[in-house]
N, C-alpha and C positions, 0 to 999 in steps of 0.2 A: 634815413635820407638814402633813397634809390637816384642815383645820377644815370640818366640813360643816354648813350652815343649812339647815334646813327652811322650810317655806313656812305661810303663814297656816293657824292651828288645826290643823298637823300636826305632829310628833314624829319622835324618832330611829326610830321602828318604822314610819315609812313605807318603802314598797318600794324607792326609790332610795338611802336611808339604809343600809337593811337590805343591799342588795345590793352596795354599797360597803364594807360593815364587813366583809360576809363574805370579800369580796375582799381587802381590806387584811390580814384574819388568815389566809388562804391562803397569802399571800406572807409571812407571819411579819412585818406591819409593824402589828400592832394598837395599840403604842405609838405611832406616828404617825399616829392617827385621834382625832378629836373630833369629837363632835356631839352636843352640848347640848340639853337641851329648853328650848327657850327662851319667857320668859315673855309675856305678851300685850301689855305695855309695850315698844314699841320703844324707848325709853331705857334701862328695865331689861337689855334684850336686848343692848344694844350693851356697857352697862356688865359685864354677866356675861362676854359674850366676850373684852372687853379684859382682864378679870382672869385668864380662861381662857389666854390666849395672852401674858400676859407673861412675859418671859424668852425666849419665841420668837424667834430669830434672822428677821428679814423674809425673808431670803435663803432662808431654810426653809422658812416659811409659802408655803401654798397654801390656797384659798379655794374651794370649792362651793356654790354657792347656788341653790336651787330656788324659784321662785315670789317671794314677799316675801323669802324667803332670798337670792335674788340681787340683790334692793335693796338689802339690807342687807350683800352680799357686795360691792357697786359701792363704797358709801360707806366700806368697810373697805378696800379695794384702794388707793381713790384716797387715803384717810388715812395709809394705812400703807405704800404704793409696793410691794403682792405681786400676784403673779398671782392670776385668779378664772375660774371656769367659772362661767358663768350657764346655768342650766336653766330655760327658758320663764319668763324673771324678770319682775317687777313693775316696770315702769318709774315709772308717775304711779300708785300705790297709792291715793293720795288721793280719787279718783274712785270707784274700786272699791269701797272699804272703809266709806265712809260708811254704806252700807245694811246692815253688818255691827254696827253698833253696838249693843250688848246684851248678853245672855247666851245661848249656845249650850253645845254639847259639842266637844270635840276631835274630830277623826276617828277615832284609833285609842283612845278611850275613852269612857267616860262621864261623866269629870271635868268639871264646868260649866268653862266658858271665857267671861271676859267681855272685851271689846272696848269701851273707854271712849272716848267722843267727845274726849278730852283726846289718846288716842292718836295722833290724826289731824295733830293739831300737831308731837308728838312725831315724826311720819313726816316733817313739812315739813322739819324741823331736819336730816335726814338724805338729802335731794335733793341729787341729783348732776345737775345741768343740762348737763353735759357732759362725758365720760371724758377725759381727757387724754395718755393713753398705750394707744391701743386696742390694742397688741400685748402688752398686759398682760392681755386678756382671749379668751377663748373662748366662744362664745354659742352655746347649741343651742335652736332655736326650733321648732315644730312650727307647720306651717300648719291644722293640726286643731284647736288649743289651743281649747278652747269657753268659756275664762275670759278669756284674756287675749288681744290681739291682736298675732300675732307681726309684723306690720308695723312697729308700733312698737318692738319689741325691736328689728330689722333698721336703723332709723334712728338710735335712740341709740346703740348700739353701731357704729357705722358705721366701717371701717377695721379693725376687730377680726375675728380668725379666725371664721369663721360657719360653720357647720352647719345648715343648713335641712331639716329634716325633712319630707317631703313627707306630709300627713294626720296619722297619730296623736291624741294628745291633750294636755290640760293636765298629766297625770302622766307623761306618756312612758312609754306601757304597755311598752313594747320597749326599756327602758333600757338591758336586760343587753346588747343589740347595740350600745350606745355605751359601755360602762363603759371599755374598753380606750383608746379616744381621750380620755376626758375624764383617766384616771389618766397616760396620755403625756402631757398637757400639764401635767400635776402634777408630770411629771418621774418617773413610776413606769411601768416596763416591765413585761410581763407575767414576765421575769426574775429581777426585783430581789430 
């Protein structure tokens, strides 16, 4: 089972989520794919995710998280003990998200999206100061990320398997080139 967690203001309609969903479907594994629309509240987002994966054996669960979804994926991987792939993950979103308090729209719709100041405290409650088992993680970090500093990611996930992408951007525009690597880390080969 692969659980994909999208980033801040994003959705299951993001490019990376769609590419992964399409590949899982092409492999006949669409029943092993979960990509929920996460609410703005980090607390509610994690409650929703934990309910969705209830009953999934930890040995069969893999999490892929992008940006803020990577922050969530780290918390879940530490809490549950499952592997996680992190795509330009937020390491300390508290400092970056303060400027986003208020109402805006999600990236893939015109729907209002409200990020409340209380949510910053909810994020703080999910902080992982240091990962416990680096071998549990695969980090894809782009040096050209215009939103987050890849060096923070590299330091936070020290000892983990790391693929540093020269250039690129926060969304990892050429994610299709890394899809096989991500799926392989999740235990899914091209011929699954």
